[in-house]
C-alpha positions in Angstrom: 204.4 22.1 -155.5 203.0 25.1 -153.8 203.9 28.8 -154.7 205.5 29.5 -151.2 207.7 26.5 -151.4 208.7 27.5 -155.1 209.8 30.9 -153.9 212.0 29.5 -151.2 213.7 26.9 -153.3 214.6 29.6 -155.9 215.9 31.8 -153.0 218.1 29.1 -151.8 219.4 28.3 -155.2 220.1 31.9 -156.2 222.0 32.6 -152.8 223.5 29.1 -152.8 222.6 28.7 -149.1 222.6 24.8 -148.9 225.0 22.4 -150.6 224.2 18.6 -151.1 225.2 16.4 -148.2 225.6 19.0 -145.7 224.6 18.6 -142.0 222.0 21.3 -141.3 221.0 22.4 -137.7 217.7 24.3 -137.4 217.4 27.0 -134.4 213.9 25.8 -133.3 211.7 27.9 -130.9 208.5 26.2 -131.7 206.9 29.4 -133.0 205.4 29.7 -136.6 208.5 30.7 -138.3 210.8 28.0 -137.1 208.0 25.3 -137.4 207.7 26.3 -141.0 211.4 26.3 -141.6 211.9 22.8 -140.3 208.9 21.4 -141.8 210.0 22.8 -145.2 213.6 21.4 -144.9 212.1 18.1 -143.7 209.8 18.0 -146.8 212.6 18.6 -149.3 215.2 16.7 -147.4 215.9 14.3 -150.0 216.1 17.0 -152.7 219.0 18.7 -150.8 220.5 15.4 -149.6 221.0 16.9 -146.2 221.1 15.5 -142.6 218.7 17.5 -140.4 218.8 18.5 -136.6 217.1 20.9 -134.5 218.1 22.7 -131.3 215.9 24.5 -128.9 216.7 27.2 -126.2 214.9 27.6 -123.0 215.8 31.2 -121.8 214.2 30.6 -118.4 212.3 34.1 -118.8 208.7 32.8 -119.0 208.4 30.1 -116.4 205.9 27.3 -117.3 205.2 28.7 -120.8 208.8 28.3 -121.7 208.9 24.6 -120.3 205.8 24.0 -122.5 207.5 25.5 -125.4 210.4 23.0 -125.0 208.2 19.9 -124.6 206.2 21.1 -127.8 209.7 21.4 -129.7 210.7 18.0 -128.6 207.5 16.3 -129.5 207.3 18.1 -133.0 210.9 16.9 -133.9 210.3 13.4 -132.6 207.2 13.3 -134.7 209.2 14.4 -137.7 212.0 12.1 -137.1 214.6 15.1 -136.5 217.4 14.6 -133.9 216.7 17.1 -131.2 219.0 19.1 -128.9 218.0 21.6 -126.3 219.7 23.9 -123.7 218.4 25.9 -120.7 220.2 29.2 -120.5 220.6 31.3 -117.5 220.0 34.6 -119.2 219.4 36.8 -116.2 222.6 35.8 -114.5 224.8 36.6 -117.6 223.0 39.9 -118.1 223.5 40.8 -114.4 227.3 39.7 -114.3 228.3 41.4 -117.6 225.9 44.3 -117.6 224.2 43.3 -120.7 220.5 43.8 -121.8 218.5 40.5 -121.6 218.5 40.4 -125.5 222.3 40.7 -125.7 222.8 38.2 -122.9 220.4 35.7 -124.6 222.1 36.1 -128.0 225.4 35.6 -126.5 224.6 32.5 -124.6 222.8 31.0 -127.8 225.8 31.7 -130.0 228.2 30.1 -127.3 226.0 26.9 -127.2 225.7 26.8 -131.0 229.4 27.0 -131.5 230.3 24.1 -129.1 227.3 22.0 -130.6 228.6 22.7 -134.2 232.2 21.7 -133.4 231.1 18.6 -131.5 228.7 17.4 -134.2 230.4 18.7 -137.4 227.3 20.8 -138.3 227.8 22.6 -141.6 225.0 25.3 -141.5 222.7 26.8 -138.9 219.4 27.7 -140.0 217.5 30.7 -138.3 213.8 31.3 -139.3 214.0 35.1 -140.1 211.4 36.0 -142.8 210.5 39.0 -145.1 208.6 40.8 -142.4 211.3 40.5 -139.8 213.6 42.2 -142.5 211.1 45.1 -142.6 211.0 45.4 -138.8 214.8 45.3 -138.6 215.2 47.9 -141.3 212.5 50.4 -139.6 213.9 49.8 -136.1 217.5 50.5 -137.3 216.3 53.6 -139.3 214.4 55.1 -136.2 217.4 54.4 -134.0 220.0 56.1 -136.3 222.2 53.7 -138.2 224.9 53.3 -140.8 224.2 52.2 -144.6 224.6 48.7 -143.6 222.1 49.0 -140.8 219.6 49.8 -143.6 220.6 46.8 -145.8 218.5 44.5 -143.7 219.0 41.0 -142.6 221.6 39.1 -144.7 220.6 35.7 -146.2 223.9 34.3 -144.9 226.5 35.4 -142.3 229.2 32.8 -142.0 227.7 29.3 -141.4 224.3 30.8 -140.4 221.7 30.8 -143.1 218.2 32.2 -143.5 216.4 30.3 -146.3 212.9 31.6 -145.6 214.0 35.3 -145.6 212.1 35.6 -149.0 208.5 34.9 -147.5 206.3 37.1 -145.4 204.8 36.3 -142.0 201.4 36.1 -143.6 202.5 33.6 -146.1 204.0 31.5 -143.4 200.8 31.6 -141.2 198.6 31.0 -144.2 200.8 27.8 -145.1 200.7 26.5 -141.6 196.9 27.0 -141.2 196.1 25.3 -144.8 198.3 22.4 -143.8 197.1 22.3 -140.3 200.6 22.3 -138.8 200.6 23.1 -135.0 202.9 25.8 -133.4 203.4 27.8 -130.3 202.7 31.5 -129.8 205.1 33.6 -127.7 202.9 35.6 -125.3 205.7 38.3 -125.0 205.3 38.9 -128.7 201.8 40.2 -128.1 202.9 42.9 -125.8 203.7 46.4 -127.2 205.9 47.0 -124.3 209.1 46.2 -126.5 210.1 48.4 -129.4 210.1 45.7 -131.9 206.6 44.5 -130.9 205.2 48.1 -131.0 206.7 48.5 -134.6 205.2 45.0 -135.6 201.8 45.4 -134.0 201.0 49.0 -134.4 203.2 50.9 -137.1 203.7 48.2 -139.8 200.0 47.3 -140.2 199.2 51.1 -140.6 201.9 51.4 -143.3 200.7 48.3 -145.1 197.1 49.4 -145.0 197.5 53.1 -145.8 200.8 53.3 -147.9 201.7 49.8 -149.6 200.2 46.4 -149.0 203.5 44.9 -150.4 205.7 46.9 -148.2 207.8 44.0 -147.1 208.5 43.2 -150.7 209.4 46.7 -151.6 211.8 47.2 -148.4 213.4 43.9 -149.5 214.1 45.3 -152.9 215.5 48.4 -151.6 217.7 46.4 -149.0 219.0 44.2 -151.8 220.0 47.0 -153.9 221.9 48.7 -151.0 223.4 45.3 -150.2 225.2 45.0 -153.7 226.3 48.6 -153.3 227.8 47.8 -149.9 229.8 44.9 -151.4 231.7 47.2 -153.5 232.2 49.6 -150.6 233.5 46.7 -148.5 236.0 45.9 -151.1 237.4 49.4 -150.8 237.3 49.2 -147.0 239.2 46.0 -147.0 242.0 47.9 -148.7 242.1 50.4 -145.9 242.0 47.6 -143.2 245.7 46.8 -144.1 246.6 50.5 -144.3 245.0 51.5 -141.0 244.7 48.6 -138.8 246.7 45.8 -137.2 245.8 42.6 -135.4 246.9 42.6 -131.7 246.7 39.9 -129.0 242.9 39.7 -128.1 242.1 42.4 -130.6 243.2 44.9 -133.1 244.3 48.6 -133.3 243.3 51.5 -135.5 245.9 54.1 -136.6 244.6 57.5 -136.1 246.2 58.8 -139.3 242.9 57.4 -140.7 241.3 60.8 -139.4 243.7 62.8 -141.6 242.1 61.1 -144.7 238.4 60.9 -143.7 238.1 63.7 -140.9 236.8 60.9 -138.4 236.8 57.2 -138.0 233.9 56.2 -140.5 231.1 54.2 -139.0 231.2 51.6 -141.7 234.9 51.0 -141.0 234.3 50.7 -137.3 231.5 48.3 -138.1 233.6 46.1 -140.4 236.6 46.2 -137.9 234.4 45.0 -134.9 232.6 42.5 -136.9 235.7 40.9 -138.3 237.5 40.6 -134.9 234.6 40.1 -132.2 231.4 39.2 -134.2 230.1 42.6 -132.6 226.7 44.2 -133.2 227.8 47.7 -134.0 225.5 50.6 -132.9 225.3 54.3 -133.6 226.3 55.2 -130.0 229.6 53.2 -130.4 230.4 55.3 -133.4 229.9 58.5 -131.4 232.0 57.2 -128.3 234.9 56.0 -130.2 235.2 59.1 -132.3 235.1 61.3 -129.1 237.7 59.1 -127.5 239.9 59.4 -130.6 239.9 63.2 -129.8 240.9 62.6 -126.1 244.1 62.6 -124.4 246.3 59.4 -124.2 245.4 57.0 -121.5 241.7 57.4 -121.7 239.4 54.3 -122.2 235.8 53.5 -123.0 233.9 50.1 -122.7 231.7 48.7 -125.3 229.3 46.0 -124.6 230.4 42.3 -124.5 233.7 43.1 -122.4 235.4 44.9 -125.3 237.7 47.9 -124.1 238.9 50.7 -126.3 242.1 52.4 -125.2 243.4 55.8 -126.6 247.2 55.5 -126.9 249.8 57.5 -128.8 248.5 57.6 -132.4 246.3 54.6 -132.1 243.1 53.3 -130.6 243.5 49.8 -129.1 240.3 47.4 -129.2 240.7 44.5 -126.8 238.8 41.8 -125.4 239.0 42.3 -121.8 240.8 39.6 -119.7 239.4 38.7 -116.5 241.1 40.5 -113.7 243.8 38.5 -112.0 242.1 36.7 -109.1 243.4 37.3 -105.7 246.8 37.1 -104.8 249.6 34.5 -104.2 252.3 33.9 -101.5 255.9 33.0 -102.5 258.7 32.2 -100.1 262.4 32.5 -100.5 263.6 29.6 -102.7 260.2 29.0 -104.0 258.6 29.2 -107.6 255.0 30.3 -108.3 252.8 31.1 -111.4 250.7 34.1 -111.4 249.2 36.3 -114.2 250.7 34.0 -116.9 254.3 34.5 -115.7 256.6 32.4 -113.4 258.3 34.1 -110.4 261.1 33.1 -108.2 262.9 34.4 -105.2 266.5 33.0 -104.4 269.2 33.7 -102.1 272.0 35.4 -103.9 275.6 36.8 -103.4 276.3 40.4 -103.4 278.9 39.7 -106.2 276.1 39.0 -108.5 275.3 42.8 -108.6 278.4 43.3 -110.7 277.0 41.1 -113.5 275.0 43.7 -115.1 272.3 41.4 -116.2 268.7 42.5 -116.6 266.8 39.1 -116.3 266.6 39.5 -112.6 266.8 42.1 -109.7 268.9 41.9 -106.7 267.6 43.6 -103.4 268.9 43.7 -99.8 267.2 41.1 -97.7 268.1 42.8 -94.6 265.0 43.5 -92.5 262.7 41.5 -94.8 260.7 38.4 -94.3 261.1 35.1 -96.2 257.5 35.2 -97.1 256.6 37.6 -99.9 253.2 38.4 -101.7 252.4 38.8 -105.3 249.3 40.7 -106.5 248.1 43.2 -109.0 248.7 46.9 -107.9 245.8 48.7 -106.5 244.7 52.4 -106.6 246.4 54.1 -103.7 249.5 51.9 -103.7 252.8 53.8 -103.1 256.4 53.0 -103.2 259.8 54.6 -103.3 261.3 53.9 -106.9 265.0 53.1 -106.9 266.7 56.5 -107.6 264.0 58.7 -106.1 264.1 60.5 -102.9 260.4 60.4 -102.0 257.4 58.0 -102.5 255.5 57.8 -105.7 252.0 56.5 -106.5 252.2 53.2 -108.5 249.6 54.6 -110.9 251.9 57.8 -111.5 255.0 55.6 -111.8 253.3 53.4 -114.6 252.2 56.4 -116.5 255.6 58.1 -116.4 257.0 54.8 -117.6 254.7 55.0 -120.6 253.0 51.6 -119.8 250.1 51.3 -122.1 246.6 51.8 -120.4 245.6 48.4 -121.9 248.2 46.6 -119.9 248.6 48.8 -116.9 245.9 47.4 -115.1 247.6 43.8 -115.2 250.9 45.2 -113.7 252.0 42.9 -110.7 253.7 44.0 -107.5 255.8 42.1 -104.9 255.1 42.8 -101.4 257.0 42.3 -98.1 255.9 43.4 -94.8 253.0 45.3 -96.4 255.5 47.4 -98.6 255.9 47.2 -102.3 259.5 46.1 -102.9 259.3 45.4 -106.7 257.2 46.6 -109.6 257.7 43.4 -111.4 259.9 43.7 -114.5 260.4 47.5 -114.0 261.8 48.9 -110.8 262.7 47.9 -107.2 262.2 50.1 -104.2 264.8 52.4 -103.1 264.3 50.9 -99.7 265.8 47.6 -100.6 268.6 48.7 -102.7 272.1 47.1 -102.0 274.6 49.2 -100.2 278.1 48.4 -98.7 276.4 47.6 -95.5 274.2 44.9 -97.1 274.6 41.5 -95.4 272.0 39.3 -97.3 270.8 39.5 -100.8 267.8 38.1 -102.6 267.4 37.6 -106.3 264.0 38.4 -107.8 263.2 37.1 -111.3 260.2 36.3 -113.5 259.8 34.7 -117.0 
């Protein structure tokens, strides 16, 4: 058995990355690292008693070269006798729609596809081919960008069902192994360009550090990150205690109680990272730490946006982190006597008797139908909307009315209004317009309700 293989086997056993009988899916680009990982697992498939599969992603970013990578990947897996899956991802489209970087969009699409594939095929583990040199690059990139302690702890050997069994070997060891055993692989031409930050560090900075400072740089960095990881394990135990003290789960997210600032003077970056990773699988950045702490000191009702469609709202004594819902699409008509579903609620309008106004029930509103059409419109409110709240003399902006009603900023944008003849007659669930109040002259009455 070769020295490189022995090193990986010890690493897998020490970190308990693979259990016998598992169904293992390898993320397979066709590059040297993933070729090495798949070849290794196939060679020792019987040792681990695993079922082995591979998946390739064509990001549609490099034209013919990407198509050739996909063809190579399919043929390589066929020759190994490994079941092969592939997916062509429209990365540019998602990046434009969600205002994400190409890297973030690609990552999001990959993980979405992997999640569906794993559920459908009951895969136990996903293998990514990160190596020891990747770990060094990541640590240096995070250090130069400004990061928390966890950002300096490097790439984890396992996160959830994702494992990295070749994290213990360097790029040079991998290339040497492939060359010696005459195993083919593809080279991504974009990795050769210094235009990207990571490529510049890989191609220019790290060779100098290895040549002038420490030829065993990757191993040295890995020892440091391993030591830091063990310290962070104890820190995380302490933070998990504070999770229950300072946070609560909410629909589509969670909240942080701002009394945490009384204890720490700020919301610590490590806490924010843990909060976001636990709830959104979010890649936390130093900019997020600054933006969130600035928001905590701002006035109620303010909001910031994080990448990936996460909104953070400042409300009384809390910050609310929420996965943003898609805005309610369009509008819907509703006639008297009709029922419609809109914004997750059911709405109805019925003809009623004026005596019902005496019942004092809050499950519905009664309005004067005199002068109204039988056709109404339901929609979300818009900036610039005005109406005359019941009991008020003049008109009021809907945005101001919702603020005065202490409607949380996180739900304010979803407020639905009922319109007749281009006038708002009901802020659904809150207040009718003074213009449709029932008087002793009212001849017809409509009952408005929602549930």
